[in-house]
C-alpha positions as a printed Julia matrix, in Angstrom:
451×3 Matrix{Float64}:
 100.51   27.1   117.38
  99.49   25.72  120.63
  98.38   21.98  121.2
  94.9    22.74  121.75
  94.91   24.56  118.06
  96.77   21.34  116.79
  94.1    19.04  118.37
  91.2    20.95  116.79
  92.71   21.03  113.5
  93.5    17.16  113.38
  89.75   16.73  114.4
  88.56   18.91  111.79
  90.34   17.23  109.38
  90.15   13.58  110.41
  86.41   13.96  111.58
  84.83   14.64  108.08
  87.34   12.12  106.25
  86.43    9.08  108.51
  82.5    10.23  108.89
  82.34   10.21  104.65
  84.36    7.19  104.56
  81.76    5.27  106.91
  78.87    7.06  105.12
  80.01    5.39  101.65
  79.71    1.98  103.6
  76.39    3.19  105.33
  74.65    4.46  102.41
  75.25    1.73  100.17
  74.55   -1.24  102.46
  71.03    0.55  102.76
  70.48    0.67   99.13
  71.53   -2.69   98.68
  68.74   -3.93  101.4
  71.03   -4.62  104.15
  69.72   -3.92  107.76
  72.16   -1.1   109.43
  72.47   -1.4   113.02
  75.22    0.93  114.36
  76.87    3.99  112.6
  79.79    5.18  114.74
  82.36    7.86  114.49
  85.46    6.89  116.54
  85.93    3.89  118.93
  85.83    3.77  122.5
  83.21    5.04  125.26
  80.34    6.85  123.69
  79.96   10.57  123.95
  76.91   10.83  122.29
  74.26    8.36  120.73
  70.77    8.6   119.0
  68.4     5.91  117.56
  66.3     6.69  114.81
  62.68    5.8   115.44
  62.19    5.0   112.08
  64.82    2.9   111.06
  66.35    1.81  114.55
  69.77    2.78  113.36
  71.95    3.98  116.34
  74.15    6.9   115.51
  77.29    7.26  117.58
  79.87    9.79  118.35
  82.82    7.8   120.33
  85.78    9.38  122.35
  88.37    8.0   120.04
  88.68    9.73  116.56
  90.88    7.54  114.87
  88.52    5.58  112.97
  84.94    4.48  112.76
  82.7     1.59  111.9
  79.16    0.3   110.39
  77.55   -2.35  112.12
  75.44   -4.35  110.0
  72.8    -7.44  110.6
  75.27  -10.48  110.16
  74.97  -14.16  111.05
  78.5   -14.36  111.92
  77.89  -11.92  114.74
  74.72  -13.19  116.55
  71.47  -14.73  116.06
  69.29  -13.34  113.34
  65.56  -13.74  113.33
  64.45  -15.8   110.39
  62.05  -12.95  109.01
  65.39  -10.85  108.7
  67.57  -13.38  107.2
  67.3   -11.47  103.89
  68.42   -8.45  105.42
  71.54  -10.03  106.52
  74.85   -8.88  105.09
  76.32  -12.43  104.81
  72.98  -13.41  102.96
  73.74  -10.8    99.96
  75.18  -11.68   96.45
  79.08  -11.32   96.05
  78.77   -8.51   94.35
  76.56   -6.56   96.47
  78.84   -6.99   99.44
  81.57   -6.23   96.99
  79.94   -2.61   96.43
  79.32   -2.28  100.01
  82.8    -2.93  101.08
  84.27   -0.82   97.93
  82.02    2.18   98.73
  84.0     3.37  101.64
  87.28    3.88   99.81
  85.88    5.22   96.72
  83.9     7.78   98.47
  87.16    9.38  100.02
  88.37    9.38   96.23
  85.33   11.32   95.01
  85.42   13.34   98.09
  89.29   14.47   97.05
  87.96   15.16   93.5
  85.22   17.63   94.87
  87.9    19.31   97.18
  90.53   19.58   94.24
  87.63   21.08   92.11
  86.65   23.74   94.6
  90.35   24.65   94.63
  90.91   24.74   91.14
  87.89   27.04   90.43
  89.09   30.75   91.79
  91.26   32.35   89.34
  94.7    32.65   90.29
  98.21   34.23   89.61
 101.14   31.76   89.63
 104.55   31.58   88.35
 105.22   29.95   85.25
 107.93   27.22   84.93
 110.61   29.61   83.63
 113.68   28.76   85.94
 114.59   31.49   88.26
 117.67   30.41   89.31
 120.28   27.39   88.62
 122.22   26.21   91.58
 126.04   25.86   90.88
 127.43   22.25   90.69
 124.3    20.35   90.09
 122.81   18.43   87.59
 121.07   21.3    86.15
 124.2    23.18   86.08
 126.22   20.29   84.23
 123.91   20.09   81.46
 123.83   23.82   80.92
 120.28   24.72   81.96
 119.97   28.54   82.15
 117.94   31.31   84.09
 115.09   32.24   81.68
 114.74   28.57   80.19
 110.91   27.66   80.27
 110.45   23.79   81.03
 107.58   22.58   79.35
 107.98   18.67   80.03
 109.51   16.35   82.28
 109.91   12.59   80.96
 107.48   13.35   78.11
 104.7    14.51   80.45
 103.76   18.21   79.79
 104.58   20.53   83.0
 102.15   23.83   82.74
 102.43   24.68   86.48
 105.39   24.28   89.02
 102.8    21.54   90.97
 102.42   19.35   88.0
 106.32   19.58   87.61
 106.93   18.58   91.13
 104.27   15.7    91.04
 106.14   14.5    87.92
 109.25   14.41   89.74
 108.39   12.76   92.81
 107.31    9.74   90.77
 110.93    9.35   90.35
 111.46    9.19   94.03
 114.48    6.71   94.65
 115.42    6.1    91.41
 118.65    5.96   89.49
 119.46    7.23   85.81
 118.46   10.21   84.26
 115.2    12.76   83.82
 114.55   13.99   80.64
 113.85   17.95   80.93
 112.4    19.67   77.85
 113.15   23.47   77.87
 112.01   26.28   75.63
 114.79   28.59   75.09
 113.77   31.74   73.41
 111.33   29.69   70.93
 113.98   26.82   70.78
 113.21   23.53   72.19
 115.92   21.48   73.57
 116.01   18.17   75.73
 118.35   17.84   78.73
 119.17   14.53   80.17
 119.81   15.17   84.21
 121.55   12.33   85.93
 120.09   10.96   89.09
 120.96    8.95   92.03
 118.96    7.42   94.49
 116.59   10.54   93.85
 115.29   12.72   96.64
 116.97   10.51   99.59
 118.22   13.56  101.3
 115.12   14.88  103.33
 116.72   18.45  103.61
 116.46   18.67   99.98
 113.36   18.93   97.54
 113.31   17.48   94.15
 113.92   20.84   92.53
 117.01   21.28   94.82
 118.43   17.74   94.08
 118.28   18.5    90.4
 119.58   22.32   90.69
 117.03   24.55   89.26
 114.31   26.86   91.08
 111.35   28.93   90.1
 111.86   32.58   90.13
 112.15   34.19   93.63
 111.92   38.07   94.12
 114.79   39.78   95.31
 114.81   40.75   98.69
 117.38   43.17  100.76
 118.4    41.28  103.7
 117.44   43.62  106.11
 115.96   42.59  109.35
 112.29   43.95  109.97
 111.61   41.58  112.95
 113.33   40.08  115.86
 112.21   37.01  118.19
 112.77   38.06  121.69
 113.83   34.41  122.45
 115.87   33.71  119.37
 119.58   33.53  118.75
 119.75   36.8   116.76
 118.1    38.71  119.8
 120.28   37.17  122.27
 123.6    38.32  120.4
 122.43   41.66  119.65
 121.05   41.9   116.25
 118.37   44.42  115.79
 115.51   45.74  113.48
 117.09   47.45  110.55
 120.48   45.81  110.56
 121.45   45.02  106.97
 123.22   41.33  106.49
 126.32   42.33  104.4
 128.2    38.72  104.67
 128.15   35.44  106.51
 131.3    33.75  107.49
 133.04   36.22  104.79
 130.4    34.97  101.88
 128.84   37.99  100.57
 124.74   38.01  100.92
 123.04   40.17   98.26
 119.6    38.74   99.09
 117.4    37.67  101.92
 117.13   34.0   100.58
 120.79   33.66  100.34
 120.92   34.35  104.0
 118.16   31.9   104.86
 119.82   29.33  102.88
 123.05   29.53  104.83
 121.49   29.92  108.15
 119.27   26.84  107.44
 121.91   24.98  106.62
 123.84   25.6   109.73
 122.05   24.47  112.78
 124.29   24.71  115.77
 127.21   25.83  114.09
 129.1    29.29  114.83
 128.06   32.01  112.06
 130.02   35.35  111.76
 127.48   38.03  110.65
 128.65   41.32  109.22
 126.09   43.95  109.67
 125.65   47.1   108.23
 123.8    49.52  110.91
 123.12   53.08  110.66
 126.43   53.51  108.28
 128.48   51.54  111.01
 129.98   47.64  110.55
 129.47   45.36  113.09
 130.2    41.69  113.48
 127.98   39.21  115.57
 128.9    35.8   116.41
 125.39   34.01  116.0
 124.82   30.08  116.45
 121.63   29.2   114.57
 119.04   27.04  116.73
 118.37   23.35  115.52
 114.88   22.67  114.69
 112.84   19.82  113.35
 110.01   20.56  110.82
 106.83   18.0   110.87
 108.71   15.99  108.74
 111.72   15.57  110.78
 114.07   17.51  108.78
 116.79   19.72  110.81
 117.43   23.15  109.89
 118.9    26.1   111.8
 116.94   29.4   112.6
 118.1    32.5   114.31
 114.74   34.07  115.11
 114.92   36.97  112.63
 112.72   37.91  109.63
 111.88   40.46  107.2
 108.88   42.9   107.19
 106.09   41.3   105.0
 105.36   42.93  101.79
 103.92   42.16   98.6
 105.77   41.76   95.32
 104.43   41.8    91.97
 105.74   38.88   89.62
 107.68   40.02   86.79
 105.43   39.4    83.45
 108.06   36.83   82.01
 107.46   34.72   84.99
 103.36   35.57   85.58
 100.9    32.72   84.66
  97.27   33.58   85.18
  95.07   30.41   85.43
  91.39   30.51   85.11
  89.46   27.15   84.53
  85.83   26.53   83.58
  83.97   24.39   86.15
  84.4    21.52   83.74
  88.09   22.16   83.23
  88.5    22.21   86.78
  86.52   19.17   87.45
  88.85   17.25   84.62
  91.96   18.45   86.45
  90.6    17.46   89.84
  90.16   14.05   88.69
  93.57   14.02   87.13
  95.25   15.14   90.13
  93.18   12.68   92.12
  94.36    9.85   89.81
  97.98   11.01   89.84
  98.17   11.51   93.83
  96.69    7.67   93.7
  99.34    6.15   91.64
 102.15    8.11   93.49
 100.84    6.82   96.52
 100.96    3.04   95.45
 104.46    3.88   93.77
 105.76    4.76   96.9
 104.43    1.9    98.49
 105.84   -0.47   96.11
 109.15    1.39   96.37
 109.25    1.04  100.31
 108.98   -2.71   99.82
 111.83   -2.88   97.08
 113.84   -0.69   99.51
 114.05    2.22   97.01
 112.66    4.62   99.73
 113.27    4.52  103.41
 110.68    3.63  106.0
 111.44    6.92  107.78
 109.14    8.37  105.1
 105.96    6.68  106.84
 104.28    9.36  108.89
 101.56    8.73  111.93
  99.05   10.75  113.88
 101.21   13.01  115.44
 102.94   14.27  112.15
  99.45   14.24  110.6
  98.25   16.43  113.46
 101.14   19.04  113.37
 100.96   19.21  109.5
  96.71   19.86  109.97
  97.73   22.74  112.32
 100.58   24.27  110.24
  97.87   23.82  106.78
  95.16   25.58  109.18
  97.28   28.53  109.97
  98.29   29.04  105.98
  94.45   29.33  105.29
  91.41   27.34  104.19
  92.63   26.54  100.77
  96.0    25.06  102.37
  93.91   23.23  104.75
  91.31   21.98  102.09
  94.46   20.7   100.0
  95.83   18.88  102.75
  92.44   17.38  103.65
  91.96   15.94   99.88
  95.31   14.47   99.98
  94.86   12.61  103.27
  91.73   11.47  101.58
  93.45   10.16   98.83
  95.76    8.44  101.11
  92.84    6.74  103.0
  91.03    5.78   99.93
  94.22    4.12   98.53
  95.48    2.25  101.77
  92.11    1.14  102.61
  92.18   -0.69   99.01
  95.44   -2.41   99.58
  94.65   -6.1    99.52
  95.89   -6.75  103.34
  93.2    -8.53  105.39
  91.47   -6.36  107.91
  91.2    -3.48  105.58
  88.42   -2.91  103.14
  90.99   -4.11  100.09
  91.43   -7.63  101.86
  87.74   -8.1   102.04
  87.41   -7.27   98.31
  89.87   -9.97   97.6
  88.16  -12.46   99.26
  84.99  -11.67   97.38
  86.71  -11.58   94.02
  88.0   -15.21   94.74
  84.42  -16.18   95.73
  83.31  -14.75   92.66
  85.65  -17.16   90.73
  85.47  -20.22   92.88
  81.86  -20.21   93.33
  81.96  -20.69   97.06
  83.31  -18.28   99.99
  86.75  -18.57  101.39
  86.86  -20.68  103.91
  86.59  -19.33  107.62
  89.94  -20.64  108.52
  91.63  -19.0   105.59
  90.02  -15.95  106.5
  91.1   -16.19  110.3
  94.53  -16.92  109.32
  94.4   -13.9   107.03
  93.23  -11.6   109.72
  96.13  -12.58  112.15
  98.55  -11.79  109.17
  96.79   -8.45  108.77
  96.65   -7.42  112.3
 100.55   -8.26  112.52
 101.15   -6.2   109.47
  99.04   -2.95  110.44
 100.28   -2.99  114.16
 103.92   -3.25  112.88
 103.22   -0.23  110.58
 101.4     1.57  113.09
 104.42    1.08  115.71
 106.72    2.15  112.85
 104.99    5.42  112.07
 104.44    6.24  115.65
 108.43    5.56  116.15
 109.03    7.88  113.28
 106.74   10.63  114.9
 108.62   10.38  118.02
 112.13   10.58  116.24
 111.02   13.54  114.28
 110.71   15.42  117.92
């Protein structure tokens, strides 16, 4: 991926999310009888501006696409003609103001539902939740989970797909105790208690790897199908057609076994036993260290297999087809699940159960946007839906400067019968600016450290 592709992908991702967020404020404000003056996507110097002759609203596109705003008629921001006082935002009832401010985050959540609904509509073949591999000396191995066991529930929550299973496990991030895994073993339902401690704190491991069971993966012969001319493998003489027999004396029977060893060995010298045209060779190769978008360091040698399609065995296959109504219900459920998981993650960060290094900033978002765009429209839409949930939930947090902070003020006003004083709001504004500024700097620092 080049930098231009990443920038374009980031704009295509964030632009619609910002536009729809501000449109929520804009649309509800006009329906509530408030005069809108400016609808802007982005901040800073204007790139494009158009003024509607009918409504007088200025529509702007600005240079910095990191947000936007809707400016409404308001006595706190300037003089308002007496004949237009009824159109001013500050003159509206508390519930009208509440609706206008809440509309931005809520329309982001609605957009996420629509995107997930689109993704759930096409029929797809997936892996069912039958275990394909149990990693030795892990919690799964300790409680005798076996290849072929079908996982039906995690902590009493049904897990029809690996996606649902993974999201259920992520809810336990940072926790210590046990995870209850219900499995179907040849018709017999068993419950296993898997011990966890500071669950998924190692960023190099997924939730499944931490517990020690994995989905089915096709067996692929460890035969080299492609070589990167700039990679470590090419420099040390590896060629297309070579078959890897062992690494550091450890037999390799499957390509994924070789990948796992290489990924865990950045900047470590490995001895490869190679079979080439009936002859056995030994190559000393040091995998190059590479950081992914989340800052995880892995090894790579610049070699791969030839792309080919693999048929999923019938016992591991699951054909998924939803009606439009079922897909919509699942989309709502997934949006809710991601929303609660985001809130839980924030709470666990505050409690110290999850490290602050999990916070990502604009650089990471742009890189992941580029990666998801490369993988196809479905992956890109899925990431857009995830970001839309994050934008909606984060804006509802009760922090001054954010929509959620204003909503708290309006709730207090509704209970007290009078607005929160300007002095209190100004003090809250300073606290909100400090909090958000600190979080932005931390996110940017994490992004830079991941590079």
